[in-house]
C-alpha positions in Angstrom: 133.5 -146.0 -99.8 129.9 -146.1 -101.0 128.3 -142.7 -101.5 125.0 -142.3 -99.5 123.1 -141.0 -102.5 124.3 -143.9 -104.7 123.3 -146.4 -102.0 119.8 -145.0 -101.7 119.3 -145.1 -105.4 120.4 -148.7 -105.5 118.1 -149.7 -102.6 115.1 -147.9 -104.2 115.8 -149.5 -107.5 116.0 -153.0 -106.1 113.1 -152.7 -103.7 109.7 -153.9 -105.1 107.1 -151.3 -105.8 104.7 -150.8 -102.9 101.3 -152.4 -103.3 98.4 -150.0 -103.8 95.1 -150.8 -102.2 92.0 -150.8 -104.4 91.5 -151.4 -108.1 94.1 -150.6 -110.7 94.0 -149.9 -114.4 94.3 -153.1 -116.3 96.4 -151.3 -119.0 98.9 -149.2 -117.1 98.5 -150.4 -113.5 97.7 -147.0 -112.1 95.2 -146.8 -109.3 91.6 -146.1 -110.4 88.7 -144.7 -108.3 85.6 -146.8 -107.5 83.7 -145.1 -110.4 85.9 -145.7 -113.4 85.6 -146.4 -117.1 85.8 -149.7 -118.9 87.3 -150.8 -122.2 86.2 -153.9 -124.2 88.9 -156.2 -125.5 87.1 -157.2 -128.7 88.7 -160.6 -129.4 88.5 -161.9 -125.8 85.2 -160.3 -125.1 86.6 -159.0 -121.8 85.8 -155.9 -119.9 88.9 -154.1 -118.6 88.9 -151.5 -115.8 90.8 -148.4 -116.9 92.1 -145.1 -115.7 90.8 -142.0 -117.5 93.9 -141.6 -119.6 93.7 -145.1 -121.0 90.0 -144.9 -121.4 90.3 -141.8 -123.6 92.9 -143.6 -125.8 90.2 -146.0 -127.1 87.2 -143.7 -127.1 87.5 -143.1 -130.9 87.2 -145.5 -133.8 90.9 -145.9 -134.6 91.8 -149.1 -132.6 90.2 -152.4 -133.6 91.4 -154.4 -130.6 90.0 -152.3 -127.8 87.0 -150.0 -127.6 85.9 -147.7 -124.7 82.4 -148.2 -123.3 80.4 -145.0 -123.6 78.2 -143.6 -120.9 75.0 -143.4 -122.9 71.5 -144.3 -121.8 68.5 -144.1 -124.1 64.9 -145.1 -123.7 62.5 -145.9 -126.5 59.0 -145.2 -125.3 57.5 -145.7 -128.8 59.1 -149.2 -129.1 57.0 -152.0 -127.8 59.2 -154.8 -126.4 56.0 -157.0 -126.5 55.3 -156.2 -130.1 55.5 -158.6 -133.1 58.9 -157.4 -134.2 60.5 -158.8 -131.0 58.3 -161.9 -131.2 60.3 -162.9 -134.3 63.5 -163.0 -132.2 62.1 -166.0 -130.3 63.3 -164.7 -127.0 62.4 -167.5 -124.5 62.5 -165.4 -121.3 61.3 -162.0 -120.2 64.7 -160.3 -119.8 67.5 -160.2 -122.4 70.3 -157.9 -123.6 71.3 -157.8 -127.2 74.5 -156.5 -128.8 76.3 -156.7 -132.1 79.5 -158.6 -131.9 81.7 -157.1 -134.6 84.4 -159.8 -134.4 81.8 -162.6 -135.1 79.7 -160.2 -137.3 76.4 -161.2 -135.7 73.9 -160.2 -133.2 74.0 -162.1 -129.9 71.6 -162.2 -127.0 72.3 -163.0 -123.3 69.8 -164.0 -120.7 70.8 -163.2 -117.1 70.0 -165.9 -114.6 71.3 -167.9 -111.6 74.2 -169.4 -113.6 75.3 -166.1 -115.1 74.6 -165.0 -118.6 73.3 -167.7 -121.1 74.3 -166.8 -124.7 72.0 -167.3 -127.7 72.6 -166.7 -131.3 69.7 -164.7 -132.8 68.5 -164.8 -136.4 69.9 -161.8 -138.3 66.9 -161.7 -140.6 64.6 -161.3 -137.6 66.9 -158.5 -136.3 66.6 -156.8 -139.7 62.8 -156.9 -139.2 63.2 -155.3 -135.7 65.2 -152.4 -137.3 62.8 -152.0 -140.1 59.9 -151.6 -137.6 62.0 -149.5 -135.2 64.8 -147.7 -137.1 65.8 -145.6 -134.1 67.4 -148.8 -132.6 70.1 -148.7 -135.4 72.0 -146.2 -133.2 73.3 -149.1 -131.1 77.1 -149.2 -131.2 78.7 -152.6 -131.8 80.5 -154.3 -128.9 80.1 -151.5 -126.3 76.4 -150.9 -126.1 73.5 -153.2 -125.6 69.8 -153.2 -126.1 68.2 -154.2 -122.8 64.8 -155.7 -123.5 62.3 -156.4 -120.7 59.2 -158.2 -121.9 56.0 -158.6 -120.0 55.5 -162.0 -118.5 52.4 -163.5 -117.0 51.7 -162.0 -113.6 54.5 -159.4 -114.0 54.1 -156.1 -112.2 55.7 -154.1 -115.0 55.1 -153.4 -118.7 57.6 -154.1 -121.4 60.5 -151.7 -122.0 63.5 -151.2 -124.2 66.6 -149.3 -123.3 70.0 -148.7 -124.8 72.7 -149.0 -122.1 76.5 -149.4 -121.8 77.5 -153.0 -122.1 79.2 -153.0 -118.6 75.8 -152.2 -117.0 74.4 -155.4 -118.4 77.1 -157.5 -116.8 76.5 -155.6 -113.5 72.9 -156.8 -113.7 74.2 -160.4 -114.3 76.3 -160.3 -111.2 73.5 -158.9 -109.1 71.2 -161.7 -110.2 73.7 -164.4 -109.5 74.2 -163.2 -106.0 70.6 -162.7 -105.1 68.8 -165.6 -107.0 66.8 -168.0 -104.9 64.7 -170.9 -106.0 63.2 -171.4 -109.5 62.0 -167.9 -110.3 64.7 -165.9 -108.5 62.7 -165.1 -105.4 61.8 -161.8 -103.8 65.4 -160.5 -103.5 66.1 -161.0 -107.2 62.9 -159.4 -108.3 63.5 -156.4 -106.1 67.0 -156.1 -107.5 65.7 -156.1 -111.0 63.0 -153.5 -110.2 65.6 -151.3 -108.6 68.0 -151.7 -111.5 65.4 -150.7 -114.1 64.4 -147.7 -112.0 68.0 -146.5 -112.1 68.3 -147.1 -115.8 65.1 -145.2 -116.5 66.3 -142.2 -114.3 69.5 -142.0 -116.4 67.8 -142.4 -119.8 66.8 -139.8 -122.3 64.4 -140.5 -125.2 66.1 -142.0 -128.2 
């Protein structure tokens, strides 16, 4: 005769785990809240949603495959995004985010637009010139932080700006623009989204 307790154990062991609504940690599969941290898989250039415990595992400098994205926002009021140092980077559009890719050992730039983010290799000697003119930008952490540069374009209702932000925030901006882009120049919705985005970035930033 089968013992009831043994039968219950066998049933619970064989039954699939219940599905949990909402996002889950991409490392341990535990549920995560709407506001959660991210970890960068360096080789695959992928952002991974993580629970707090997994996030903290990679918040140091020990692991070379994964790196936690910090929550740091800096503004640089004394850095002119429209100055000659940034001219040397040959940035073709008014909005770009730059970060240092440690796997490829080079600086890369991404231009958000209707098709997503367009990647461009940037001249390292020109970047060295930017750092020489603005040494405070050297605080940028490879792979997990980006320098968000907004240059003044003809007819723009804003002035140039430069912020250090978490890399996941830049991809959030990319997704926002893809959803709201209309026509050749993005349209009213996209421009309003960008303006709102930079307002939120400025509110969270401290002087670097």
